[in-house]
Phi, psi and omega in degrees: 000144181288141176261130182250153173261097184279138178234149176228160180301147179301328180291347179253016188314314184245009182276165182261338184244082185230149171285147177229143184229140173230129182254119178257179182294329183234002184204160174243133183248136183230139176210170174258142177295340177283333181225070186296345178276346179268092186251127174263137179250126180240150171284163176303323178294318177297320178298313179300318179296318179297312180298318178299317179295320178297314180297329180279356178081019182291346181247014181286146181280000000 
């Protein structure tokens, strides 16, 4: 199995429920620190679209 370098937002440095991201050569992997075995794999285009949507507030409550 491939080993990833997982990163989380600086604001989550010591928190338990944080998103984590690992960027590979052909894909971006996303998981929750609460469920580290549940990994979503995105293409670079899907990742860009997701980040753009988050920045635009499309997931705000």
